[in-house]
C-alpha positions as a Python dict, from the first residue, in 0.01 Angstrom:
ca = {
    (1, 'M'): (0, 0, 0),
    (2, 'K'): (261, 286, 20),
    (3, 'F'): (606, 276, -34),
    (4, 'E'): (874, 537, 52),
    (5, 'D'): (1228, 403, 8),
    (6, 'S'): (1326, 219, -293),
    (7, 'N'): (1641, 94, -157),
    (8, 'K'): (1427, -114, 78),
    (9, 'I'): (1200, -297, -160),
    (10, 'F'): (1334, -605, -356),
    (11, 'F'): (1205, -828, -635),
    (12, 'T'): (1283, -1183, -688),
    (13, 'S'): (1175, -1497, -867),
    (14, 'D'): (1243, -1852, -950),
    (15, 'S'): (1503, -1884, -667),
    (16, 'H'): (1340, -2263, -649),
    (17, 'Y'): (1493, -2218, -280),
    (18, 'F'): (1747, -1148, 248),
    (19, 'H'): (1646, -809, 347),
    (20, 'S'): (1360, -565, 403),
    (21, 'N'): (1037, -604, 192),
    (22, 'I'): (1084, -897, -50),
    (23, 'F'): (834, -959, -338),
    (24, 'H'): (883, -1312, -431),
    (25, 'I'): (732, -1313, -801),
    (26, 'G'): (667, -1704, -819),
    (27, 'D'): (829, -2063, -769),
    (28, 'F'): (984, -1987, -442),
    (29, 'A'): (1042, -2321, -419),
    (30, 'F'): (1093, -2693, -601),
    (31, 'G'): (1086, -2932, -401),
    (32, 'R'): (932, -3074, -88),
    (33, 'P'): (714, -2830, 126),
    (34, 'D'): (893, -2895, 443),
    (35, 'S'): (1257, -2789, 288),
    (36, 'S'): (1065, -2494, 159),
    (37, 'F'): (971, -2410, 505),
    (38, 'E'): (1342, -2442, 638),
    (39, 'V'): (1458, -2209, 385),
    (40, 'L'): (1176, -1941, 417),
    (41, 'K'): (1242, -1925, 837),
    (42, 'Q'): (1583, -1794, 715),
    (43, 'L'): (1475, -1499, 519),
    (44, 'K'): (1445, -1158, 705),
    (45, 'G'): (1206, -893, 648),
    (46, 'I'): (858, -879, 535),
    (47, 'K'): (785, -1150, 274),
    (48, 'F'): (509, -1125, -34),
    (49, 'L'): (441, -1391, -303),
    (50, 'I'): (318, -1405, -612),
    (51, 'I'): (218, -1725, -681),
    (52, 'G'): (415, -1916, -926),
    (53, 'N'): (351, -2239, -1096),
    (54, 'H'): (586, -2448, -885),
    (55, 'D'): (431, -2296, -551),
    (56, 'K'): (85, -2464, -590),
    (57, 'R'): (266, -2804, -546),
    (58, 'T'): (517, -2669, -268),
    (59, 'V'): (446, -2331, -83),
    (60, 'L'): (74, -2364, -108),
    (61, 'R'): (-5, -2701, 37),
    (62, 'K'): (141, -2617, 393),
    (63, 'S'): (-40, -2402, 655),
    (64, 'Y'): (268, -2352, 816),
    (65, 'T'): (463, -2201, 510),
    (66, 'K'): (177, -1989, 374),
    (67, 'E'): (177, -1814, 735),
    (68, 'K'): (528, -1678, 671),
    (69, 'F'): (375, -1458, 397),
    (70, 'E'): (249, -1111, 475),
    (71, 'W'): (22, -1219, 169),
    (72, 'I'): (0, -1417, -143),
    (73, 'K'): (-154, -1325, -453),
    (74, 'D'): (-178, -1413, -783),
    (75, 'D'): (-72, -1076, -950),
    (76, 'F'): (-10, -695, -775),
    (77, 'E'): (-27, -368, -895),
    (78, 'F'): (143, -57, -694),
    (79, 'H'): (259, 279, -769),
    (80, 'F'): (614, 437, -675),
    (81, 'N'): (693, 750, -783),
    (82, 'D'): (574, 824, -1156),
    (83, 'Y'): (582, 443, -1229),
    (84, 'C'): (291, 186, -1239),
    (85, 'F'): (433, -157, -1109),
    (86, 'Y'): (254, -492, -1244),
    (87, 'L'): (389, -796, -1039),
    (88, 'S'): (310, -1161, -1226),
    (89, 'H'): (497, -1478, -1226),
    (90, 'R'): (451, -1506, -1619),
    (91, 'P'): (517, -1176, -1833),
    (92, 'N'): (172, -1036, -1848),
    (93, 'I'): (80, -694, -1995),
    (94, 'E'): (-286, -825, -2138),
    (95, 'N'): (-532, -582, -2096),
    (96, 'K'): (-272, -304, -1954),
    (97, 'Q'): (-117, 34, -2055),
    (98, 'N'): (164, 252, -1901),
    (99, 'I'): (256, -29, -1688),
    (100, 'I'): (605, -199, -1597),
    (101, 'N'): (557, -575, -1554),
    (102, 'L'): (814, -761, -1319),
    (103, 'H'): (820, -1100, -1377),
    (104, 'G'): (1020, -1432, -1340),
    (105, 'H'): (943, -1781, -1526),
    (106, 'V'): (1120, -1728, -1850),
    (107, 'H'): (1467, -1798, -1690),
    (108, 'K'): (1650, -1541, -1919),
    (109, 'T'): (2002, -1459, -1920),
    (110, 'Y'): (1983, -1216, -2187),
    (111, 'N'): (1723, -967, -2366),
    (112, 'I'): (1545, -906, -1995),
    (113, 'L'): (1369, -594, -2080),
    (114, 'E'): (1122, -565, -2352),
    (115, 'R'): (889, -280, -2503),
    (116, 'K'): (534, -376, -2582),
    (117, 'N'): (358, -57, -2678),
    (118, 'S'): (334, 173, -2400),
    (119, 'N'): (420, -144, -2163),
    (120, 'I'): (763, -237, -2047),
    (121, 'L'): (825, -625, -1941),
    (122, 'L'): (1143, -707, -1706),
    (123, 'D'): (1246, -1009, -1629),
    (124, 'V'): (1345, -1010, -1216),
    (125, 'G'): (1415, -1387, -1218),
    (126, 'V'): (1769, -1519, -1024),
    (127, 'D'): (1886, -1583, -1400),
    (128, 'A'): (1871, -1269, -1515),
    (129, 'W'): (2009, -1076, -1211),
    (130, 'N'): (2334, -1318, -1123),
    (131, 'F'): (2107, -1511, -880),
    (132, 'K'): (2017, -1195, -628),
    (133, 'P'): (1758, -1003, -560),
    (134, 'V'): (1716, -665, -722),
    (135, 'S'): (1627, -349, -527),
    (136, 'L'): (1332, -152, -691),
    (137, 'S'): (1614, 149, -716),
    (138, 'R'): (1816, -94, -952),
    (139, 'V'): (1505, -165, -1137),
    (140, 'I'): (1450, 209, -1218),
    (141, 'E'): (1768, 285, -1274),
    (142, 'F'): (1780, -17, -1525),
    (143, 'I'): (1454, 110, -1684),
    (144, 'E'): (1577, 444, -1715),
    (145, 'T'): (1889, 343, -1897),
    (146, 'F'): (1751, 78, -2134),
    (147, 'G'): (1391, 119, -2137),
}
């Protein structure tokens, strides 16, 4: 997968619940699958899902919900410019070097960036970003400023 415009790529996580390419990094919904589908229908753009612990009980139970995502994976790695991004619902840098792990799950509102050896972990959950998706360009700016 090749990406060209960092202003049109967004990340979010743990919305338990709108734009171009949205990577939802787990826990799309918490509740009934039918309610999840109604929210999912309203989201614009191409949607990708990294499976979170709550998705197994909601989103993945109904085929009509699964069909709304371009793909659904446990994790995903991609390169943008000189950066290597690794998307996972839970923080995970096991057996990784020189990556930026974008994750959710931890529900932090402070200390959202962590450096471990050659890796960076960044919480892109809604709690950490004022309940809004964060663009790839903002992620890069944040890492260059604070990482």
